C-alpha positions, 0 to 999 in steps of 0.5 A, a space after each residue: 367437058 374436054 377431059 371427060 370426052 378424052 377419057 371416054 375415047 381412051 376407055 373405048 380405045 383400050 378395048 381388045 376389039 377396038 385395037 384389033 379393028 384399028 387398022 380398018 378404022 384408020 381408013 379414010 372412011 373410018 377417020 371421016 366417020 369418027 370425026 364427023 360424029 365427034 364434031 356433031 356431038 360437040 357442036 350440038 352440045 355447044 350450040 344448045 347447052 354450052 354450060 351443061 356438064 358431060 353427064 347432064 348435056 343432052 348431046 355430049 352424054 351420048 358420046 359413049 353410045 356413039 363410040 360403041 356404035 363406031 366400034 361395033 361397025 368396025 368390029 373384026 367379028 362384025 357380021 359373024 354370028 
């Protein structure tokens, strides 16, 4: 599971909009938010379905969605339509 989590995080980090907004996401708020989201998903998964795979786990399979929400929030074009 850890390998799949790492691949998902790296895949999202390679997006151009993620790199552009990296400075903003590195603020104390951004760091606290991302670590809280990741810890929450992992804690829920381990507590409720410790043997489930990344694809089948009720909580950890939400990682791509959570990362997308994080990057959308810190997107450099957020609020611009």
